[in-house]
N, C-alpha and C positions, 0 to 999 in steps of 0.2 A: 182442254186441260184447265185446271183451276190453280190459281195462285192466291195466297193469303198474306196479309200483312197486319200487324197490330201496332198502334201508336197511341200516344196520350196527349192530352192538352188540359190545361187548367183554365177555369172560367168561373165567373160569379153571375148570379141571377137572382131574381125574386119572382114569385108567381102571383101576379095581380088577381085579386078576387078569390084567392085560395084561402080556406079557413084552416089555419094551422101554421106551424113554425116556418114552413117554406114560403109563406107570404113575405117573410123578412129577407133582407139581403143575406145571401150565403154563397159558398163556393163549393166546387167539386173538382176532383181530378177525374176527368172523363177518359175512358179507354175506348178506342175505336178499332173494331176488327172488320177488315174489308176482305172480300173474296171477289176476284175478277176471273173472267173466263175468256179463253181465246185458243187459237190454234198455235202449235209450235211452228215457228218460222224456220226458214233455211239457216238462220244463225243459231238455232237450237233453243231459242227463248220464246216463251209466250209473251213476256215483257221483262225487260231488265228490272230487277228489284230497285236499282238506283233510280230509274225513271219513275217507277210506281211510287216510291217514297217521296220523290220531288212533287209529283202531282198531288199526293195526299197532303203534304206539308203546305203547299200553296192554297189548297182548299180550306185548311184549318187555320191559316194565319190570321184571318179576321176574327176567329173565335178565341184563340189562345191568349190567355191573360186578359180577356176582355169582359165587358159587361154585356151579357147575352141579350138583355132587354133592349139594348141599342140596335140590335139586328132583328130580333123577333119580338112581336108584341106579347106573346105568351110562351116563353121558352121552356116548355115541358120537354122531357126526354124525347117524346114522340116528335115534336116539332123541330127539335135540334137535329135528330136523326134524319128527318125528311129534308131539312135544309142541306145537310152534308151530302146526302144521297143525290139530290138535285144538282148540287155544285159539282160533285165528282162525275156524274153522268155527262154534264156539259163539258167538263175539262177533259174527259176521256174520248169525247167525240173526235173522230179522225185517227184514233189509235187502233191497234189491232185487238183490243180487249173491250169487254163490256162489264159493268158492275153487276155482279151476280147477287151479292148480299152485303149487308152492313149491319153490324151489331154495335150499339152504343151502350157502354156500361156507365152508369151514373154512380160512382163510388164502387164499392167492392161487391155488393150483392144484388144490384138491380140493373136490369138491362131491357132494351127494346131492340127489335130486329126487323129489318126490311129485307124481304127476299122476293 
């Protein structure tokens, strides 16, 4: 069965070597949509939403209200999504679920997806 959760974080970045406005320091409100998959346990849950929210919050805490260039050398939407995906997969190791997909919205109309 699949579970989904949506959350947001705010961060600033610049794109080194990019020819355009995004080479300058700027920020976004990012929206992260996460889908996990697992079996329904004897308790009736795939995973408690509270626990899933906690895992995601911990994964995003280094990014929220941060300067993404301090974490990633070229913080494009693609590299940010991959970083979040890798972190979540690591943090979910040992749980009953696996990360099925992640969609990262950079602002309102632009997104990248890992599935």
